[in-house]
Structure formats: C-alpha cells, structure tokens
C-alpha positions, -999 to +999 in steps of 0.1 A: +604+171+452+616+194+423+614+194+386+643+169+384+637+136+402+664+115+419+668+079+409+655+070+444+623+090+438+619+075+403+621+040+418+590+048+440+567+054+410+546+029+390+570+031+361+600+025+384+584-007+398+580-027+366+557-002+348+525-020+360+495+002+368+474-011+397+437-004+405+424-014+439+387-020+446+378-008+411+341-004+407+329-010+371+297-013+351+303-030+317+277-033+290+277-048+255+255-046+225+254-058+189+258-030+163+259-031+125+286-047+104+289-017+081+295+005+112+324-016+124+338-018+089+337+020+085+352+028+119+378+001+124+413+013+111+435-012+093+453-035+100+427-044+125+399-065+112+363-070+122+352-101+141+325-124+129+299-107+151+298-068+153+301-062+190+304-030+209+313-026+246+313+003+270+321+008+307+318+034+334+342+030+364+353+046+396+389+039+408+391+048+445+428+039+448+456+034+423+494+033+424+498+062+400+474+090+407+445+102+430+410+086+427+392+092+394+363+082+372+367+067+337+346+054+309+353+037+276+338+027+242+352-003+223+347-024+192+356-061+191+384-066+166+412-090+157+448-088+145+467-119+133+443-142+151+444-124+184+409-110+194+406-079+215+389-046+220+397-016+199+393+016+220+373+043+203+371+067+233+380+069+269+368+099+290+384+105+324+382+130+352+419+132+361+446+148+340+474+124+351+452+094+342+446+110+308+483+117+302+496+083+312+471+063+291+475+085+260+513+089+261+522+053+269+495+031+253+477+055+229+444+054+246+421+082+231+415+099+265+398+132+271+387+150+302+350+148+309+322+150+335+313+115+346+286+104+369+285+069+383+265+055+412+248+023+425+217+021+447+208-015+455+202-034+423+202-002+402+234+012+386+236+042+363+263+063+346+264+095+325+290+111+304+291+148+294+315+172+276+310+207+263+275+207+279+264+177+259+254+145+275+263+119+249+261+086+268+237+073+295+235+038+309+211+022+334+214-014+346+192-036+368+212-062+386+186-089+383+210-118+378+198-123+342+213-103+313+194-091+282+208-120+262+217-155+274+251-155+256+263-122+271+284-139+299+303-160+273+309-130+251+322-107+278+343-134+295+381-132+290+396-156+265+429-155+284+437-181+311+448-154+336+417-133+332+435-108+310+415-086+286+433-077+253+430-041+242+442-024+209+452+012+205+470+033+179+499+053+194+507+085+174+515+121+178+512+151+155+544+162+139+558+197+148+569+203+112+552+198+079+545+162+084+513+147+097+528+124+123+560+122+143+563+086+132+541+060+115+511+052+138+519+022+159+493-005+168+497-013+205+484-044+221+482-046+258+463-066+285+445-057+317+442-085+343+408-083+361+404-100+395+368-093+406+358-101+441+322-092+433+303-097+400+266-091+394+248-096+361+218-077+348+198-060+321+210-028+306+197+002+286+219+028+270+211+062+254+234+075+228+230+112+219+246+130+190+278+151+196+303+164+171+330+161+199+321+126+211+303+107+184+294+076+205+259+077+189+276+065+156+279+030+172+242+022+169+226-003+192+209-031+173+206-056+201+214-050+238+232-080+253+236-072+290+255-057+319+279-068+345+288-048+377+321-057+392+343-047+422+379-059+424+416-053+417+429-047+382+464-047+368+474-030+335+504-048+320+530-034+298+520-034+261+539-041+229+539-026+194+526-053+170+523-034+137+526+000+120+497+016+101+501+033+068+501+071+077+481+082+047+454+055+052+453+062+090+449+100+088+411+099+087+411+079+120+436+101+138+414+127+156+400+105+183+422+122+209+411+157+199+378+174+195+365+181+160+367+219+157+367+230+120+378+264+110+350+284+093 
C-alpha cells in the first residue's frame, strides 16, 4: 500500500465499513466515586450541566483485538453530565498506548487522548492498574472482586440507561487555528454511544490513589466516597457520533487544553 489508497483498500477499513469501531474480548476495570459538587461545577464546560449527584468514573482497559489498530491499553476519566435531558459521561482525559488509537479518537470524536504508560493486570480476585506520564504516576487503582461493591447502589449507577446497553459519552471537538484565531471553528459538543456486551462481569470493592501532576491533573477530581468496581470482559462497539451543540469559543477557551500538556513559557 502507498500514500494514496484505492477505493477498494478504503472499503476494507473500519471507516469504509460503516465507521463502526469494534473491540473484541475487551478487558476493563471500571470504578466510580462521588466527588464534590463544586469540583464538577468548576470543571464541566457549558452547555453541559451537572447531574443531581456529583459522580466521577474511571476505567483501565486492555483491547487485545480491534478492527482498526493493533492491541493497546487505554484508560479514561469522566464526570457524569447532562445535555437537554440526555445523561452521559463527559470525558476529562483518555490516556492510550497506541498512536493510531489516539489519533482516531481525538480527530473523529474529540476524545482528549494522550500517549501514556499503562499497567493493567488481574490475578485471581485482585485487579490493579497504574497510569504514568513524564515520570509521574498520577492514578492507581486496586480492586478486590468480592462480589460486593463499596456501596450498594453502585450497580444501578453504573448500569446503562439505554435499552441496547449503550453508554452515552460527551466530548468537545476542536482544533487550534493556524492563524490569529484560537480555534479552527467553534468547539462542537459531540454525543456518541458505545455498546457494551460483556460475557463476564464481576463486582467488587475499589481503592484509588490520585497523585498531583501538572500534565494530568486527575487528583483534582477528589474522592469523597468510593462506590465500587466492576471487571468485565466482552465485545464493545463504538457507534458514530453526532454534533449536538456548539460552545461559545471565548467561554470554552479555559477548558481547551485537555488534549495538550500544560507547559508554560517562563
């Protein structure tokens, strides 16, 4: 294959087959905790609005096979949010270990992806994950798959509200302008869904450690009450998204550096 692909070659890609991204035998550990209302209010960009309960969610995953790139590890940090009555998860950060996975998520959906070192392993009932960038370990999670989460209502909070098992995610898609402007176009709020089809699901208790980092400020999403963990293995499908709103570019500018490291000029 060369720089220019034939239409036949294009038809063999994920984008050429309906644009759906498939994940096979995806191994994931998802945890949730309650944070502070003032934290959610400060971090959540308009026009997204906080939900009644200030919930944060994180996951660490290993994708051994996909239809778009080689195997890779991924993690994510989210805040529960709503837009025009549709509740979903606003993505604050999404470290990955593969450059193609980073590019596709950032360029198509607006996911704030960065390359990182990710450790993720399971040994019996114990599952753990670690995230590191620039030599700083900023997130650690440990879970014991005892069958009982930290809080009794965790399964109902983490469960999908969609009939087909879809999880709604929100991202802001934007690119810096090459000229004097800040953005190429007004930042676009993208809503998309991921269908989860777990063949295995085990519940348990979780502990997370959030360490300060100027590059990856996950520690800002303070843990007030840990709610639980769920370990799953199964097939996932990422559906096509849609632009549901535009953000005011001036108001959005303070929120626009999630895809880049904070590197001030002295």
